C-alpha atoms as one frame of an Amber mdcrd trajectory, in Angstrom:
protein
  -2.102   1.231 -24.682  -0.701   4.157 -22.253  -2.890   3.000 -19.424  -3.127
  -0.543 -20.091   0.281  -2.188 -19.262   0.227  -0.093 -15.789  -3.031  -1.304
 -14.824  -2.294  -4.873 -15.662   1.180  -4.772 -13.848  -0.440  -3.015 -10.855
  -3.418  -5.720 -10.835  -1.184  -8.685 -10.915   1.033  -6.463  -8.073  -1.809
  -6.011  -5.765  -2.975  -9.497  -6.190   0.638 -10.550  -4.877   0.092  -8.005
  -2.241  -2.868  -9.608  -1.130  -1.746 -13.085  -0.831   1.101 -11.983   0.921
  -1.271 -10.153   3.543  -3.410 -13.115   4.166  -0.032 -15.678   4.998   1.651
 -12.767   7.062  -1.233 -12.007   9.002  -2.036 -16.206   9.674   2.278 -16.132
  10.717   2.024 -13.031  12.806  -1.159 -14.097  15.009   1.300 -17.375  15.896
   4.199 -15.056  17.458   4.015 -13.457  20.941   2.312 -10.457  21.041   5.001
  -7.491  21.957   4.173  -4.240  23.796   6.418  -2.320  22.506   8.218  -1.891
  19.230  10.941  -4.742  18.719  12.796  -6.168  15.693  12.962  -8.993  16.877
   9.545  -9.746  15.509  10.552 -10.398  12.344  13.090 -13.182  13.389   9.947
 -14.929  15.000   8.073 -14.553  11.892  11.324 -15.862   9.637  11.002 -19.133
  11.425   6.726 -19.619  10.073   7.392 -21.138   6.352   3.666 -19.341   5.668
   5.406 -16.117   6.558   8.478 -16.842   4.115   5.858 -18.008   1.190   4.256
 -14.178   1.897   7.647 -12.489   1.743   8.069 -14.236  -1.764   4.922 -12.987
  -2.595   5.984  -9.317  -1.481   8.980  -9.912  -3.945   6.631 -11.029  -6.654
   4.598  -7.858  -5.891   7.447  -5.610  -5.924   8.429  -6.966  -9.214   4.817
  -5.896 -10.630   4.758  -2.800  -8.728   8.177  -1.796 -10.051   7.111  -2.476
 -13.944   3.799  -0.501 -13.112   5.353   2.553 -12.000   7.963   2.649 -14.880
   4.727   2.449 -17.220   2.393   4.661 -15.645   1.993   7.772 -13.330   1.751
   7.241  -9.437  -1.148   8.842  -8.826  -2.765   5.929 -11.436  -0.732   2.929
 -10.161  -1.036   3.566  -6.321  -4.445   3.971  -6.192  -5.303   0.373  -7.818
  -3.668  -1.084  -4.531  -6.689  -0.114  -2.766  -7.976  -3.628  -4.789  -6.015
  -5.447  -2.256  -8.361  -5.813   0.401 -11.152  -7.148  -1.660  -8.678  -9.464
  -2.921  -7.108 -10.616   0.322 -10.410 -11.613   1.854 -11.405 -13.483  -1.492
  -7.932 -15.153  -0.967  -8.555 -15.737   2.756 -12.091 -17.051   1.741 -10.730
 -19.595  -0.593  -8.412 -20.865   1.692 -10.540 -21.307   4.420 -12.974 -22.638
   2.221 -15.651 -20.161   3.670 -18.243 -18.490   1.191 -18.776 -14.822   1.439
 -22.009 -13.504   2.261 -24.022 -11.084  -0.490 -23.366  -8.203   1.724 -19.463
  -8.446   1.373 -19.922  -9.339  -2.483 -21.921  -5.533  -2.382 -18.788  -4.273
  -0.975 -16.429  -5.282  -2.986 -18.639  -4.474  -6.292 -18.509  -0.904  -4.736
 -14.723  -0.724  -3.938 -14.433  -2.062  -7.761 -16.895   0.383  -9.121 -15.924
   3.387  -6.830 -12.322   2.964  -7.596 -13.267   2.669 -11.571 -15.272   5.853
 -11.867 -12.674   7.733  -9.398  -9.820   7.216 -11.651 -11.658   7.410 -15.267
 -12.905  10.964 -13.855  -9.397  12.197 -12.351  -7.619  10.522 -15.425  -4.190
  10.731 -13.819  -1.729  12.241 -16.548   1.762  12.707 -16.629   4.616  10.585
 -16.414   7.836  12.516 -15.380  10.464  10.341 -14.446  12.903  12.568 -12.906
  12.122  14.619  -9.611  14.714  17.610  -8.639  16.763  17.121  -5.538  15.046
  20.042  -3.730  12.009  17.950  -4.231  13.719  15.435  -2.050  14.888  17.379
   0.379  11.538  18.846   1.212   9.572  15.071   0.876  11.945  12.746   2.838
  12.268  14.396   6.018   8.645  15.230   6.463   7.384  11.891   5.530  10.209
  10.553   8.228   8.789  12.926  10.498   5.165  12.130   9.969   6.240   8.208
  10.067   7.891   8.493  13.261   4.946  10.800  14.958   2.485   8.112  14.071
   4.774   4.899  15.209   5.606   6.941  18.872   1.680   7.423  18.961   0.840
   3.882  18.544   3.470   2.839  20.959   2.140   4.965  23.398  -1.334   3.156
  23.405  -2.227  -0.247  24.489  -3.254  -2.995  21.642  -6.212  -1.696  20.354
  -7.614   0.390  17.669  -6.068   3.362  18.251  -2.781   1.750  18.094  -3.488
  -0.278  15.135  -4.583   2.859  13.081  -1.557   4.741  14.312   0.718   1.605
  13.006  -1.596   1.439   9.655  -1.532   5.042   8.830   2.751   5.032   9.405
   2.815   2.043   6.721   0.759   4.136   4.598   3.158   6.694   4.631   6.033
   3.984   4.086   4.284   2.536   1.264   3.378   5.910  -0.653   6.578   6.999
   0.040   8.718   3.590  -1.281   6.388   3.846  -4.619   7.568   7.176  -5.294
  11.049   6.333  -4.524  11.100   3.328  -6.574   9.543   5.111  -9.985  12.670
   7.316  -9.778  15.448   4.551  -9.102  13.468   2.468 -12.155  13.929   5.246
 -14.386  17.762   5.115 -13.061  17.736   1.432 -14.533  15.846   2.218 -17.344
  18.047   4.794 -18.613  21.576   4.520 -17.386  21.644   0.599 -16.517  22.323
  -1.631 -13.900  25.341  -0.093 -12.733  23.989   3.236 -11.875  21.017   1.670
 -10.669  23.245  -0.144  -7.725  25.126   3.173  -6.901  21.762   5.697  -7.183
  20.679   6.517  -3.609  16.771   6.442  -4.678  17.850   2.647  -4.981  18.783
   2.257  -1.369  16.289   4.799   0.148  13.339   3.205  -1.396  14.872  -0.408
   0.374  15.274   1.307   3.423  11.507   3.000   3.308  10.094  -0.761   2.206
  11.939  -2.603   4.957  10.782   0.167   7.371   6.888  -0.407   6.067   7.159
  -4.199   6.289   8.519  -3.764  10.078   5.638  -1.005  10.651   3.059  -3.437
   9.112   3.964  -6.532  11.260   3.412  -4.011  14.251  -0.077  -2.862  12.659
  -1.102  -6.401  12.130  -0.340  -7.169  15.833  -1.472  -3.929  17.163  -5.151
  -4.307  16.881  -8.361  -5.360  14.855  -8.195  -5.377  11.233 -11.200  -2.752
  11.010  -8.899  -0.073  12.359  -5.462  -0.734  10.624  -6.730  -1.735   7.161
  -8.636   1.454   5.977  -6.146   3.743   7.325  -3.382   1.784   5.386  -5.441
   0.906   2.017  -6.892   4.438   2.188  -3.827   6.593   3.177  -1.699   5.163
   0.455  -3.907   5.555  -1.975  -4.282   9.519  -0.717  -0.684  10.094  -0.112
   0.524   8.607  -3.078  -1.543  10.748  -5.091   0.012  14.173  -3.209   3.358
  12.821  -3.864   2.627  12.194  -7.715   1.114  15.790  -7.946   4.165  17.377
  -5.623   6.991  15.217  -6.952   6.599  14.617 -10.414   4.023  17.014 -11.362
   1.384  14.546 -12.715  -2.313  15.843 -13.346  -5.867  15.206 -11.908  -8.753
  16.337 -13.623 -10.901  19.412 -12.013 -13.722  21.340 -12.571 -17.090  19.342
 -12.667 -14.681  16.369 -12.757 -14.484  16.493  -8.862 -18.220  14.969  -8.507
 -17.724  12.004 -10.129 -14.433  11.530  -8.198 -15.880  12.252  -4.996 -18.390
   9.787  -5.810 -16.249   7.072  -6.417 -14.111   8.055  -3.439 -17.226   7.808
  -1.187 -17.942   4.208  -2.761 -14.225   3.123  -2.058 -14.045   4.403   1.463
 -17.735   2.646   2.193 -16.192  -0.581   0.843 -13.121  -0.367   2.537 -14.594
  -0.097   5.901 -17.478  -2.885   5.017 -14.963  -4.911   3.984 -12.205  -3.776
   7.115 -15.172  -5.500   9.352 -15.730  -8.286   7.462 -11.908  -9.234   7.600
 -11.904  -9.159  11.463 -13.452 -12.767  11.461 -10.783 -13.610   8.888  -7.937
 -15.978  10.429
């Protein structure tokens, strides 16, 4: 049962995020495109009911993610969010009443099978709930610098693939960091109650990181094609989260010959994600 609850909560969160992605992408394409980085983009989107519904789905996903992180390892929970992409395409096909071709179903199967093989082979272990302050002192500035560099690199490029990749990767770093901070904050809530939760710096840090991720995501969606931004976002979130799980929470992955099926699973996931992202180009 140690893996069942976090997996179920993570799957619920992945579905909610997939629904949010479909709705937010529709809304993002209805507002004027911006050359620069503008905070008014969110104000424009607030006038779109479909975007507001998407935000409600984001809140539901956050609750599911918090429950998953409270019961499982970061390196187990976050990679499951790779399933957002196939789920988003399936949801979009249902909303538009378009049938997915066989090749896409094969790509979906590749992502699901690859993720399963990789996680079973890696068998993420460890569920440390407290992180020494000195680790945060190094990790937070490092992530902030990476996000800033990626965002600046994106702003210097015209709308297109390069811009979308930069913003997608920056969003991935924020997503992974938000999850790492959320795990620590949920532990404070569980151990010390609601009062400690609202006085913990991790609570406000993950809130700020989440808001930053939301803003970067909207610019990634507007910045260029999905085939460019989505792999950077999806694969980046999973890989960075695994790294943060190992560095911050001392989580362990199997090594030795287990690396072979892990690499096979990762290869299947990457191939499936790129195929699905290309298909997502035509999705409304």
